[in-house]
C-alpha positions as CSV (number, residue, x, y, z in Angstrom):
1,X,36.2,-158.4,52.9
2,X,39.9,-158.3,52.4
3,X,39.7,-161.2,50.0
4,X,37.1,-159.4,47.9
5,X,39.2,-156.3,47.7
6,X,42.3,-158.3,46.7
7,X,40.4,-160.0,43.9
8,X,39.0,-156.7,42.7
9,X,42.5,-155.2,42.6
10,X,43.9,-158.2,40.6
11,X,41.0,-157.9,38.1
12,X,41.8,-154.2,37.6
13,X,45.2,-155.1,36.3
14,X,45.7,-155.9,32.6
15,X,45.3,-159.6,31.7
16,X,48.3,-161.2,30.1
17,X,47.7,-164.1,27.7
18,X,50.6,-166.6,27.6
19,X,50.5,-168.8,24.4
20,X,52.3,-172.1,24.8
21,X,52.2,-175.0,22.2
22,X,53.7,-178.3,23.5
23,X,54.6,-181.7,22.1
24,X,56.3,-184.5,24.0
25,X,58.0,-182.3,26.6
26,X,56.9,-184.4,29.6
27,X,60.4,-184.1,31.2
28,X,60.3,-180.3,31.3
29,X,56.6,-179.3,31.8
30,X,56.6,-179.4,35.5
31,X,59.5,-176.9,35.8
32,X,58.0,-174.8,33.0
33,X,54.5,-174.6,34.6
34,X,56.0,-174.1,38.0
35,X,57.9,-171.0,36.8
36,X,54.6,-169.6,35.5
37,X,52.7,-170.2,38.7
38,X,55.5,-168.5,40.6
39,X,55.3,-165.3,38.6
40,X,55.1,-162.1,40.7
41,X,52.4,-160.8,38.4
42,X,49.3,-162.9,38.9
43,X,46.7,-161.7,36.4
44,X,47.5,-164.0,33.5
45,X,45.9,-166.8,31.6
46,X,47.9,-169.7,30.0
47,X,46.5,-171.0,26.6
48,X,48.5,-174.2,26.4
49,X,47.9,-176.3,23.2
50,X,48.8,-180.0,22.8
51,X,50.2,-180.5,19.3
52,X,49.8,-184.2,19.2
53,X,51.9,-185.5,22.1
54,X,52.5,-189.2,22.3
55,X,54.1,-189.2,25.8
56,X,52.5,-188.2,29.2
57,X,52.6,-184.4,28.5
58,X,48.9,-184.0,28.1
59,X,48.1,-185.7,31.5
60,X,50.7,-183.5,33.2
61,X,49.2,-180.3,32.0
62,X,45.7,-181.6,32.6
63,X,46.4,-182.0,36.3
64,X,47.7,-178.4,36.5
65,X,44.6,-177.1,34.6
66,X,42.3,-178.9,37.1
67,X,43.9,-177.1,40.0
68,X,44.2,-173.6,38.4
69,X,41.5,-172.1,36.3
70,X,44.0,-169.7,34.6
71,X,45.5,-172.7,32.8
72,X,43.4,-173.6,29.7
73,X,44.4,-176.8,28.0
74,X,43.3,-177.6,24.4
75,X,44.3,-180.1,21.8
76,X,45.5,-178.6,18.5
77,X,42.7,-178.8,15.8
78,X,45.4,-178.5,13.1
79,X,49.0,-179.7,12.9
80,X,52.2,-177.9,13.8
81,X,53.3,-175.0,15.9
82,X,51.7,-172.3,13.7
83,X,48.2,-173.9,13.9
84,X,48.7,-174.3,17.7
85,X,49.6,-170.6,18.1
86,X,46.7,-169.5,16.0
87,X,44.3,-171.6,18.2
88,X,45.9,-170.2,21.4
89,X,45.6,-166.7,20.2
90,X,42.0,-167.2,19.1
91,X,41.1,-168.4,22.6
92,X,43.0,-165.7,24.4
93,X,41.4,-162.7,26.1
94,X,44.3,-160.7,27.3
95,X,45.2,-157.1,26.2
96,X,48.8,-158.2,26.3
97,X,50.2,-161.3,24.5
98,X,53.4,-163.3,25.1
99,X,54.8,-166.7,24.1
100,X,56.4,-169.4,26.3
101,X,58.1,-172.6,25.3
102,X,57.0,-175.7,27.2
103,X,60.6,-176.8,27.9
104,X,61.9,-173.4,29.2
105,X,61.7,-171.5,32.5
106,X,60.6,-168.0,33.3
107,X,62.4,-165.7,35.7
108,X,60.0,-165.0,38.6
109,X,59.5,-161.3,37.6
110,X,59.3,-161.9,33.8
111,X,55.7,-161.0,33.2
112,X,55.8,-158.0,35.6
113,X,58.9,-156.5,34.0
114,X,57.7,-156.9,30.4
115,X,54.2,-155.6,31.2
116,X,55.6,-152.6,33.1
117,X,57.8,-151.6,30.2
118,X,54.8,-151.7,27.8
119,X,52.7,-149.7,30.2
120,X,55.5,-147.1,30.4
121,X,56.3,-146.9,26.7
122,X,52.8,-147.3,25.3
123,X,51.5,-148.8,22.0
124,X,53.7,-149.7,19.0
125,X,56.4,-151.0,21.3
126,X,57.8,-154.5,21.8
127,X,59.0,-155.5,25.3
128,X,61.9,-158.0,25.2
129,X,64.3,-159.4,27.8
130,X,67.8,-160.9,28.2
131,X,68.0,-164.7,27.8
132,X,70.1,-167.4,29.4
133,X,70.8,-170.7,27.7
134,X,71.1,-173.7,30.0
135,X,71.7,-177.4,29.4
136,X,72.6,-180.6,31.4
137,X,75.2,-181.3,28.7
138,X,76.7,-177.8,28.7
139,X,76.2,-175.0,26.2
140,X,78.1,-175.1,22.9
141,X,80.3,-172.2,21.8
142,X,77.7,-171.5,19.0
143,X,74.8,-171.1,21.4
144,X,76.9,-169.1,23.8
145,X,77.9,-166.7,21.0
146,X,74.3,-166.4,20.0
147,X,73.2,-165.6,23.5
148,X,75.8,-162.9,24.0
149,X,75.1,-161.4,20.6
150,X,71.3,-161.4,21.2
151,X,71.7,-159.9,24.7
152,X,74.0,-157.1,23.5
153,X,71.3,-156.1,21.0
154,X,68.5,-156.3,23.7
155,X,70.5,-154.2,26.1
156,X,70.3,-151.2,23.7
157,X,67.0,-152.1,22.1
158,X,68.6,-152.0,18.6
159,X,67.6,-155.6,17.8
160,X,66.6,-154.9,14.2
161,X,70.1,-153.6,13.4
162,X,71.3,-157.1,12.6
163,X,68.0,-158.8,11.7
164,X,69.3,-160.4,8.6
165,X,71.9,-162.3,10.5
166,X,69.8,-164.4,12.9
167,X,66.4,-164.1,14.6
168,X,66.9,-161.0,16.9
169,X,63.8,-161.5,19.0
170,X,63.8,-164.6,21.2
171,X,60.5,-166.4,20.5
172,X,59.6,-167.0,24.1
173,X,60.8,-163.7,25.5
174,X,58.7,-160.9,24.1
175,X,55.4,-159.2,25.0
176,X,53.2,-156.9,22.9
177,X,49.8,-155.2,23.0
178,X,47.1,-157.4,21.5
179,X,46.1,-154.8,18.8
180,X,49.8,-154.3,17.8
181,X,50.2,-158.1,17.3
182,X,47.0,-158.1,15.2
183,X,48.4,-155.2,13.1
184,X,51.5,-157.3,12.5
185,X,49.5,-160.2,11.2
186,X,49.7,-162.3,14.4
187,X,50.3,-165.9,13.6
188,X,48.5,-166.0,10.2
189,X,51.3,-166.5,7.7
190,X,52.3,-170.1,7.3
191,X,56.0,-169.3,7.0
192,X,58.7,-171.1,8.9
193,X,60.6,-170.5,11.1
194,X,57.5,-168.8,12.6
195,X,59.4,-166.8,15.2
196,X,61.8,-165.3,12.7
197,X,58.9,-164.5,10.3
198,X,57.1,-162.7,13.1
199,X,60.2,-160.8,14.0
200,X,60.5,-159.5,10.5
201,X,56.8,-158.4,10.7
202,X,57.5,-156.6,14.0
203,X,60.3,-154.8,12.1
204,X,58.1,-154.2,9.1
205,X,55.4,-152.5,11.3
206,X,58.0,-150.5,13.2
207,X,57.3,-152.0,16.6
208,X,60.1,-150.4,18.6
209,X,62.1,-152.7,20.9
210,X,62.3,-151.5,24.5
211,X,65.9,-151.9,26.0
212,X,66.2,-154.4,28.9
213,X,69.1,-155.3,31.2
214,X,67.5,-158.2,33.1
215,X,67.6,-161.9,32.3
216,X,63.9,-162.8,32.0
217,X,64.0,-166.2,30.3
218,X,66.0,-169.4,30.7
219,X,66.2,-171.2,27.4
220,X,66.8,-174.9,27.6
221,X,69.0,-176.6,25.1
222,X,68.9,-180.4,24.4
223,X,69.6,-182.6,21.4
224,X,65.9,-183.3,20.6
225,X,64.7,-179.7,20.8
226,X,62.5,-178.8,17.8
227,X,64.8,-176.0,16.7
228,X,67.6,-178.5,16.4
229,X,65.7,-181.3,14.6
230,X,62.8,-180.0,12.6
231,X,63.3,-179.3,8.9
232,X,61.5,-176.0,9.2
233,X,64.4,-174.6,11.2
234,X,67.1,-175.7,8.7
235,X,69.4,-172.9,7.4
236,X,67.9,-173.0,3.9
237,X,64.6,-171.8,5.3
238,X,66.4,-169.0,7.1
239,X,67.9,-167.8,3.8
240,X,64.6,-168.0,1.9
241,X,63.0,-165.9,4.6
242,X,65.8,-163.4,4.8
243,X,65.8,-162.8,1.1
244,X,62.0,-162.6,1.0
245,X,61.9,-159.8,3.5
246,X,65.0,-158.0,2.2
247,X,63.4,-157.7,-1.3
248,X,60.1,-156.5,0.3
249,X,61.5,-154.1,2.9
250,X,65.0,-152.9,2.1
251,X,65.9,-153.6,-1.5
252,X,66.4,-150.4,-3.6
253,X,65.9,-151.3,-7.2
254,X,67.5,-148.1,-8.4
255,X,70.9,-149.3,-7.0
256,X,73.3,-152.0,-8.2
257,X,72.9,-155.0,-6.0
258,X,76.2,-156.8,-5.1
259,X,76.4,-160.2,-3.5
260,X,79.5,-161.0,-1.4
261,X,80.6,-164.5,-0.9
262,X,80.5,-167.7,-3.0
263,X,80.1,-170.4,-0.2
264,X,76.9,-172.4,0.4
265,X,74.9,-169.3,1.5
266,X,76.2,-167.1,-1.3
267,X,75.4,-169.7,-3.9
268,X,71.9,-170.2,-2.6
269,X,71.2,-166.5,-2.5
270,X,72.6,-166.1,-6.0
271,X,70.4,-168.9,-7.2
272,X,67.3,-167.3,-5.7
273,X,68.1,-163.9,-7.1
274,X,68.6,-165.4,-10.6
275,X,65.3,-167.2,-10.3
276,X,63.6,-163.9,-9.6
277,X,65.4,-162.3,-12.5
278,X,67.1,-159.8,-10.2
279,X,70.5,-158.7,-11.7
280,X,73.5,-158.5,-9.3
281,X,77.3,-158.3,-9.3
282,X,78.9,-161.2,-7.5
283,X,82.0,-160.5,-5.4
284,X,84.4,-163.2,-4.1
285,X,87.7,-163.3,-2.4
286,X,88.5,-166.9,-3.2
287,X,91.3,-166.9,-5.8
288,X,90.1,-170.3,-7.1
289,X,86.7,-168.9,-7.9
290,X,87.5,-165.4,-9.2
291,X,87.0,-165.1,-12.9
292,X,84.9,-168.3,-13.1
293,X,81.2,-168.5,-13.7
294,X,78.6,-170.1,-11.4
295,X,75.0,-170.2,-12.7
296,X,76.4,-168.4,-15.7
297,X,77.4,-165.4,-13.5
298,X,81.0,-164.2,-13.4
299,X,82.6,-163.9,-10.0
300,X,84.6,-160.7,-9.6
301,X,87.5,-159.7,-7.3
302,X,87.0,-157.3,-4.5
303,X,88.7,-154.6,-6.5
304,X,85.8,-154.6,-9.0
305,X,83.7,-152.7,-6.4
306,X,85.6,-149.5,-7.3
307,X,83.9,-149.5,-10.7
308,X,80.4,-149.6,-9.2
309,X,78.5,-146.5,-8.4
310,X,76.4,-146.5,-5.1
311,X,75.9,-150.3,-4.8
312,X,73.7,-152.0,-2.2
313,X,75.2,-155.1,-0.8
314,X,74.2,-158.5,0.7
315,X,77.1,-160.1,2.5
316,X,77.1,-163.9,3.0
317,X,80.7,-164.2,4.2
318,X,80.7,-166.0,7.5
319,X,84.3,-165.7,8.6
320,X,84.5,-163.0,11.4
321,X,87.8,-161.6,10.3
322,X,86.6,-161.2,6.8
323,X,83.4,-159.6,8.0
324,X,85.4,-157.1,9.9
325,X,87.5,-156.2,6.9
326,X,84.3,-155.8,4.9
327,X,82.9,-153.5,7.6
328,X,86.0,-151.3,7.5
329,X,85.7,-151.1,3.7
330,X,82.1,-149.9,4.1
331,X,83.2,-147.3,6.6
332,X,85.8,-145.9,4.3
333,X,83.0,-145.5,1.7
334,X,80.7,-143.8,4.3
335,X,78.2,-146.6,3.8
336,X,75.7,-147.5,6.6
337,X,74.4,-150.8,7.8
338,X,70.7,-151.6,7.1
339,X,70.8,-149.0,4.3
340,X,73.8,-149.7,2.1
341,X,74.8,-153.2,3.3
342,X,73.2,-156.2,5.0
343,X,75.0,-159.1,6.7
344,X,73.1,-162.4,6.0
345,X,75.3,-164.4,8.4
């Protein structure tokens, strides 16, 4: 009798669908799946998709699936992570959707915390959590800075405030209501990096981020991780994606567009703007480049800005000190981030 009552109570709770593509992660799957099985929240299903593994990954997951009916293993009927996510979502039945990477580890209360936040805040919200990078070789300064930056945004729930810098929603540490994910286009666009693209669509559809102060996800870093090695995650794709959504969501065609910086990123943005026949004023603080022409566009000194009325700016300057000086300038002009200026790095 007690067992029947327990099962009934579990079934009354919302079902969470966990979507997990995997490929050649045999060294990490046991720890990953173990962290899912140890979740304090039990009413979940794992849609785990093999994206063409050539190691022993499939067999490892198959053994888990045989012993727990919540784990549903399928082979990708397409190719790549987007096809795998589409298939996983198509098979899912949960009212709440989350992602998990097959080489990472969940904190024991991750699902419970994310779900409770969504139940408390309601529809049109996105639950996120703090992340912790870990690695056998040690974490690089770059990843440590990214972790700190990302977590500072998540603590306040203002993740979108710097969306054009980097991906502000960690791909394996969010949860959303199924209908809200569908409203955002789910995994339909074939644009990489897919996590950053989905983040922009969360932003586009005004899915408000819920602040969180708990580490819910442990992000493993290693040299062969997909985000380090695959061409879809190279910086040029990030810039293409950033400009695509800027022009769609934030660009004000009634204002003069200025581009700050003439390094690699500045040049690439300039080239893309010119290809789209979008006029802009190019600002540069490099004395060797000021007054010269790149792509037939003259580079102006910072002082030229005083001649422009109500400009809207893309900043591609990576140096942190220079960024701070640029921010102070915007403040003196009473200009606001995500309205008047956008840092692309």
